[in-house]
C-alpha positions as CSV (number, residue, x, y, z in Angstrom):
1,M,105.5,252.8,-90.6
2,M,104.5,254.2,-86.8
3,R,101.6,254.6,-88.6
4,L,101.1,251.6,-90.1
5,M,102.3,249.5,-86.9
6,W,99.6,251.5,-85.1
7,L,96.9,250.5,-88.0
8,M,97.8,246.8,-87.4
9,A,98.3,246.7,-84.0
10,F,94.5,247.8,-83.3
11,L,92.8,246.4,-86.7
12,T,90.0,243.9,-85.8
13,C,88.2,241.2,-88.1
14,R,84.7,241.7,-87.0
15,G,83.9,238.2,-89.5
16,S,83.2,236.4,-92.2
17,Y,79.6,236.9,-93.5
18,S,77.8,235.2,-95.9
19,L,76.9,237.2,-99.3
20,V,75.1,235.2,-101.8
21,Q,71.3,234.3,-101.2
22,G,69.2,231.1,-102.4
23,T,67.5,233.5,-104.6
24,P,68.2,237.1,-105.4
25,H,66.3,239.8,-103.5
26,A,62.8,240.2,-104.1
27,G,62.7,242.6,-107.6
28,Q,66.4,242.0,-108.2
29,P,67.7,240.7,-111.7
30,E,70.0,237.3,-111.5
31,C,72.2,238.6,-113.9
32,G,74.0,241.6,-115.0
33,P,75.0,245.0,-113.5
34,G,72.9,245.1,-110.1
35,G,71.8,241.5,-110.2
36,A,72.5,238.5,-107.9
37,E,75.5,236.7,-110.2
38,Y,77.7,237.3,-107.5
39,Q,81.6,235.2,-107.9
40,H,82.3,235.3,-103.9
41,E,80.4,233.7,-100.9
42,S,81.3,236.4,-98.1
43,V,83.2,239.1,-97.2
44,I,85.5,239.9,-94.6
45,F,84.9,243.0,-92.5
46,Y,88.1,244.5,-91.0
47,D,87.6,247.8,-88.6
48,A,90.4,250.5,-88.2
49,G,87.7,252.6,-87.6
50,E,88.4,254.0,-83.9
51,R,89.9,257.7,-85.4
52,A,88.3,260.1,-87.0
53,D,90.8,259.6,-90.1
54,G,90.3,256.2,-89.8
55,F,89.2,253.1,-92.2
56,W,86.7,250.2,-92.4
57,L,87.4,247.3,-95.4
58,F,86.1,244.5,-96.7
59,E,87.2,241.6,-99.0
60,P,85.9,239.4,-101.1
61,A,86.5,235.7,-99.3
62,D,85.3,231.5,-100.6
63,P,87.0,232.3,-102.9
64,K,89.1,234.3,-101.9
65,P,91.1,236.3,-104.8
66,D,94.8,236.9,-104.7
67,S,93.8,240.2,-105.7
68,A,91.3,241.9,-106.6
69,P,89.6,246.2,-107.7
70,V,88.9,248.7,-105.4
71,V,85.8,250.9,-104.6
72,V,86.1,253.9,-102.2
73,F,82.4,254.0,-100.5
74,L,82.4,257.3,-99.0
75,H,79.5,258.3,-96.3
76,G,76.8,260.5,-96.0
77,Y,77.5,262.8,-93.0
78,G,77.4,261.3,-89.7
79,A,77.1,257.6,-91.2
80,Y,80.1,256.6,-89.7
81,N,78.5,253.1,-89.4
82,P,79.2,251.0,-92.1
83,M,75.8,249.1,-91.4
84,A,74.0,251.7,-93.4
85,Y,74.8,250.9,-96.4
86,G,75.6,247.1,-96.1
87,K,73.8,245.6,-98.3
88,W,75.7,247.6,-101.6
89,I,78.5,246.8,-99.8
90,K,78.0,243.0,-100.0
91,H,77.2,243.0,-103.4
92,L,79.9,245.2,-104.1
93,V,82.0,242.4,-102.8
94,A,80.7,239.6,-103.7
95,R,81.0,240.8,-107.4
96,G,84.5,240.5,-106.8
97,N,85.8,244.3,-105.6
98,I,87.6,245.4,-102.1
99,V,85.5,248.2,-100.5
100,I,87.5,250.8,-98.9
101,Y,85.1,252.6,-96.5
102,P,86.7,255.9,-94.5
103,R,85.7,257.4,-91.6
104,Y,86.4,261.4,-92.5
105,Q,84.6,262.5,-88.9
106,K,85.0,261.7,-85.6
107,N,81.4,262.5,-84.4
108,L,78.3,264.6,-85.6
109,L,80.4,267.7,-84.3
110,R,83.9,267.7,-84.9
111,P,86.8,267.9,-86.8
112,S,85.4,270.8,-89.2
113,P,84.2,269.7,-92.2
114,S,87.2,271.6,-93.9
115,R,88.9,268.5,-92.3
116,F,86.8,265.5,-93.9
117,P,88.8,265.8,-97.6
118,A,92.5,265.2,-95.6
119,N,90.7,262.4,-93.6
120,A,89.1,260.2,-96.0
121,A,92.6,260.4,-97.9
122,K,94.3,259.5,-94.7
123,G,91.7,256.2,-94.1
124,I,92.6,255.7,-98.0
125,R,96.2,255.6,-97.5
126,D,96.6,253.6,-94.6
127,A,93.5,251.1,-95.9
128,L,96.0,250.6,-98.9
129,A,98.9,250.3,-97.1
130,L,97.4,247.5,-94.9
131,L,96.3,245.6,-98.2
132,Q,99.9,245.5,-99.1
133,T,100.7,243.3,-95.6
134,G,99.3,239.8,-94.5
135,D,97.3,237.7,-96.0
136,H,94.8,240.6,-96.9
137,V,93.8,240.6,-100.7
138,R,96.4,242.7,-102.4
139,P,94.6,246.0,-104.5
140,I,94.7,246.8,-107.8
141,L,95.1,250.3,-108.4
142,N,93.6,250.6,-111.9
143,G,90.3,251.3,-112.7
144,V,89.2,252.3,-109.1
145,G,85.6,253.6,-108.2
146,Y,84.7,256.4,-106.0
147,F,81.6,256.0,-105.0
148,G,79.9,258.9,-102.3
149,H,76.2,260.0,-101.0
150,S,75.3,262.7,-99.8
151,Y,78.5,264.8,-97.8
152,G,80.1,261.6,-98.7
153,G,79.6,262.7,-102.6
154,A,80.7,266.1,-101.9
155,I,84.2,264.1,-100.5
156,A,84.8,262.4,-103.5
157,A,84.5,265.3,-105.7
158,N,86.7,267.0,-104.1
159,L,89.3,264.0,-103.8
160,G,88.4,263.7,-107.6
161,V,89.7,267.0,-108.1
162,H,93.1,266.5,-105.4
163,W,93.6,263.2,-105.9
164,A,97.6,263.9,-106.7
165,Q,98.0,266.4,-104.1
166,Y,96.3,263.9,-101.6
167,H,98.6,260.6,-102.5
168,I,96.1,259.0,-103.3
169,P,95.0,256.2,-106.8
170,K,93.2,258.4,-109.3
171,P,89.4,258.1,-109.8
172,A,88.7,255.9,-112.9
173,A,84.7,255.7,-112.1
174,M,82.7,257.8,-109.8
175,L,79.3,258.0,-108.8
176,L,78.0,260.8,-106.8
177,A,74.7,259.3,-104.9
178,Q,72.7,262.7,-103.6
179,P,75.6,264.8,-103.2
180,G,75.6,267.8,-100.9
181,T,76.8,269.9,-98.3
182,G,73.6,272.1,-96.9
183,P,75.4,274.9,-94.7
184,L,78.6,272.8,-94.0
185,N,80.0,273.2,-96.9
186,G,83.8,272.5,-96.3
187,A,84.5,270.1,-98.7
188,R,82.6,272.3,-101.4
189,L,84.7,273.2,-104.2
190,Q,83.8,276.3,-106.7
191,E,83.7,274.4,-109.4
192,Y,85.1,270.9,-110.8
193,S,86.5,271.8,-114.1
194,A,89.6,270.0,-112.9
195,L,88.2,266.5,-111.9
196,P,90.1,264.0,-114.8
197,A,89.6,264.5,-118.2
198,D,89.4,259.9,-118.7
199,L,86.6,260.3,-115.5
200,N,84.3,258.5,-116.6
201,L,81.3,260.5,-113.9
202,L,77.8,259.7,-112.9
203,I,75.5,261.9,-110.7
204,I,72.5,260.8,-109.5
205,V,69.7,262.9,-107.4
206,S,66.5,262.2,-106.6
207,E,63.0,264.0,-107.0
208,D,62.3,264.0,-103.3
209,D,65.5,264.9,-101.7
210,Y,64.9,267.6,-99.0
211,V,68.5,267.3,-97.3
212,V,70.8,268.4,-99.6
213,G,68.5,269.0,-103.3
214,Y,70.3,268.9,-106.6
215,E,72.1,272.1,-106.3
216,F,75.3,270.6,-105.7
217,G,75.3,267.7,-108.0
218,K,74.0,270.3,-110.9
219,L,77.2,272.1,-110.2
220,V,79.7,269.6,-110.6
221,F,78.1,268.3,-113.9
222,E,77.7,271.8,-115.4
223,T,81.2,272.7,-114.6
224,A,83.4,269.1,-115.2
225,I,83.8,270.6,-118.6
226,H,86.7,268.8,-119.1
227,T,85.2,265.2,-118.1
228,L,83.3,264.6,-121.3
229,N,81.5,260.9,-120.5
230,R,79.4,262.6,-117.8
231,N,75.8,262.2,-117.3
232,F,73.3,263.8,-114.7
233,I,70.4,261.5,-113.8
234,M,67.4,262.1,-112.0
235,Q,65.1,259.5,-110.2
236,R,61.6,260.3,-109.8
237,R,58.7,258.3,-107.4
238,D,55.9,256.0,-109.0
239,T,53.3,254.1,-108.0
240,D,51.4,251.7,-109.2
241,G,48.3,252.4,-106.7
242,L,49.3,249.3,-104.1
243,R,52.8,250.4,-103.1
244,W,55.1,253.7,-103.6
245,I,58.7,253.7,-105.4
246,Q,59.9,256.9,-103.6
247,A,62.2,259.1,-104.5
248,S,63.7,260.5,-100.8
249,H,67.5,261.1,-99.9
250,A,67.3,257.7,-98.1
251,E,67.0,255.8,-101.3
252,P,70.8,254.8,-100.8
253,Y,70.7,253.3,-97.9
254,A,70.3,249.6,-97.7
255,Y,71.3,248.6,-94.1
256,D,73.0,245.2,-93.1
257,L,73.2,244.8,-89.4
258,D,76.1,242.7,-89.8
259,F,77.9,245.4,-90.0
260,D,77.1,246.9,-86.9
261,T,79.4,249.0,-84.8
262,G,76.9,249.7,-82.1
263,V,77.1,253.6,-83.1
264,R,73.5,255.3,-82.8
265,N,73.3,258.5,-84.1
266,Y,71.0,260.7,-85.7
267,T,72.0,259.6,-89.0
268,T,72.0,256.1,-88.4
269,L,68.4,255.9,-86.8
270,R,67.3,257.4,-90.3
271,V,68.7,254.9,-92.0
272,L,67.0,252.4,-89.4
273,H,63.5,254.2,-90.0
274,T,63.9,255.0,-93.8
275,A,66.1,252.6,-95.9
276,R,64.1,250.3,-98.0
277,L,65.5,247.5,-100.5
278,D,63.8,247.7,-104.0
279,E,64.2,248.6,-107.8
280,V,65.7,251.6,-107.0
281,D,68.8,249.8,-105.2
282,F,68.7,247.4,-108.0
283,Y,68.5,249.5,-111.0
284,C,69.2,252.6,-110.0
285,Y,72.7,252.6,-107.6
286,W,73.2,249.4,-108.0
287,K,73.0,248.4,-111.6
288,L,74.5,251.9,-113.1
289,G,77.4,251.6,-110.1
290,D,78.3,248.0,-111.5
291,A,77.9,249.3,-114.9
292,L,80.1,252.1,-114.5
293,L,83.1,250.1,-112.5
294,E,82.9,247.6,-115.5
295,Y,82.8,250.1,-118.1
296,S,85.5,252.0,-116.7
297,R,87.9,248.7,-116.3
298,T,87.0,246.5,-119.5
299,G,84.9,248.7,-121.7
300,R,81.8,246.4,-121.1
301,Y,77.9,247.9,-120.4
302,G,78.9,251.6,-121.9
303,E,74.9,251.5,-123.0
304,V,74.2,250.7,-119.7
305,A,76.3,253.3,-117.7
306,F,75.8,255.9,-119.9
307,G,74.3,257.8,-122.7
308,N,69.8,258.4,-122.3
309,S,69.7,254.2,-123.6
310,P,66.7,252.2,-122.8
311,A,69.2,249.8,-120.4
312,Q,70.1,252.7,-118.3
313,R,67.2,254.5,-117.9
314,Y,65.1,251.0,-116.8
315,M,63.8,250.9,-113.4
316,G,62.2,246.8,-113.5
317,L,58.1,246.0,-113.5
318,W,55.3,246.3,-111.8
319,P,54.0,243.2,-110.9
320,D,51.4,243.2,-113.5
321,G,53.8,243.7,-115.9
322,R,54.4,247.8,-116.4
323,P,57.6,249.4,-116.5
324,I,58.6,251.9,-113.7
325,R,58.9,255.1,-114.0
326,P,62.8,255.2,-116.0
327,L,65.5,257.5,-115.2
328,E,65.6,260.9,-116.5
329,V,69.6,261.1,-117.9
330,F,70.8,264.7,-119.2
331,L,73.8,264.4,-121.3
332,P,76.9,267.0,-121.9
333,K,76.0,270.2,-124.0
334,I,79.7,271.1,-125.4
335,K,78.5,274.7,-127.4
336,K,80.6,275.5,-130.6
337,T,81.3,278.9,-128.7
338,S,82.2,278.7,-125.1
339,A,83.3,275.9,-122.8
340,A,80.6,276.0,-120.9
341,A,78.2,272.6,-120.3
342,A,74.7,273.1,-119.7
343,L,72.0,270.2,-118.9
344,H,69.8,268.6,-121.9
345,R,67.7,265.9,-122.8
């Protein structure tokens, strides 16, 4: 109770921001997963992120619903300024989700990475408690999605194993975008067989990710042997001779200065210099994230989220009508004589 009183005392509402543009972003589909078919026109942005275990909160408005499902968005190392993924967050909220953005580190030096999962879990619990008060949109705790980029992907996987221990909602959907820890491996587990058997799991890596690579994503995919509904997805670079589709570690970034808290560090400067909003957002991360959530909650769009289908692999078209290089999807292969899983086409 004292913690909740502290939060309410220091919580600030940074504002209500317009979401829906007159037309979709260039290259964005008009409807369907990843598309600009939005239910809400604005987002309310609350700031309780001062502490290392704080959080930021994003709620749908115009119209404001009585309740909404939840996405927990776990940022990459150093990206404790939510502007780094702002347009993706706006997209998720406009489609009817509450987004909780835990802060698990105070700065680039502290605390120890071993504290990151506990800090993130504390932020999630406090955000959910706050949502049960006042005029906040009430959280629907069935079908909670956990999205994590880079180090946030490692934290999401850790929380997926230890959700009961941390007293946070059981994940129904999990999207790990370029997950990895580099040498700072405090959140990494040896294996992930304890992820929920009924979890819907997508692991997305990029061909030219020289920050974390795809070793950790492969580890999760190969050892989550009881989580049968899981795909490992490779996004590769492409060009039409005039423009490049890149496949770097920066692809999930989609900065929006509406959510800028003023923090500037190595990570936020990299975001501002490298982030691009393009087909990798719309047809990879946003499309697959939307389809994953919808499938986990209603059973719809399973053919988009899973299974190496044309709809899952599709990455849009170049201006001349040729397809952009599709995603490569690997499915789990369960051997009859072993519980091990391996990558295969």
